[in-house]
N, C-alpha and C positions, 0 to 999 in steps of 0.2 A: 110154242109147240110142246106137246106132252112128251115126256121121256118115259114116264111110268104111268100107264093107263090104269093099272090096278089100284094105285094109290093117288091118282090125279096129281102127279108131281111134274111140274113144267121145267123146261130148260132155264127159264128166268129164275125160278125158285132155287135151283141148284147153283146158278151163278151168284145169286145173292148170298147164299150160305157160304160159298167159297170166299166171296169178298169180305164176309164177316169173320172169316178165320177157319172154316172147315177145310181140312187138307186131304180127306180120303172118302172113299165110297162108304166106309163103315160109319163115319161121322154123319154124312148126309143121310144114310139109311136110318140111323138112330133117331134123327130128327123128323124124317119124312116118311119112312117106310119104303122108300125107293128101292126096288129090286128085291124086296123082302117077301113078296107073295109068289110070283111065278118065276122071277129071275130072268125073263127074256129081255129085259131092258138093261141088264148089267153092263154090257159092252158099251152101249150108247151113253149110259150114265157116266161111266168111267172116262169116256172120251170128252164129255162136256166138262167134267171136273178137271181133267188135264188141261183143256183149253182155258178154262177160267183161272187155273193156277198160273199158267203162262201169262195171261193178261194181268193178273195181280202182280206178278214179279216185274212185268214191264212198267207198271205204274208206281212202283215202290223204289225209292232211292235211299241208300244209307250214306250219311255223311258224318264225319267226325265233328264234334263240338269242342271248341277250345276257348278258354277264358284268357289265354295268354300266360297263365301261371303253371298249370299242370294239365295233363291230358284228362279229358272228361269222357264219360260214356258216349257211345255212338247213338245217334238219334235216327229214327226211321220216319221219313216223310212220305205220305201217300197222296198222290195226285188223284183228284176225283175225275172219273171218266165222264165224258160228255161235256 
C-alpha cells in the first residue's frame, strides 16, 4: 500500500528502512522523500514507522556474553521475521 503517493513510497519500503536501522520520519524522509512534498501522508508515515519500530523491538533480544573469566560486552541477536 502506498503511504506517500507524491514520492511513490510504500508501507513495505518504510518497514524495510526501519528494519535496517532508520528510527524516525526524518531518516525515512531523507532516503525516500516521504512526506516531503505535500505532507498529507506525515501522520500515516509516522504510524507505520512506530509500528515497525515496535516489531523490530519485539524481534530483538539482548543477552550478556560471558567467557567465565570476566564480563563481556552485550550482544544483540535479531530474529528474522517470517
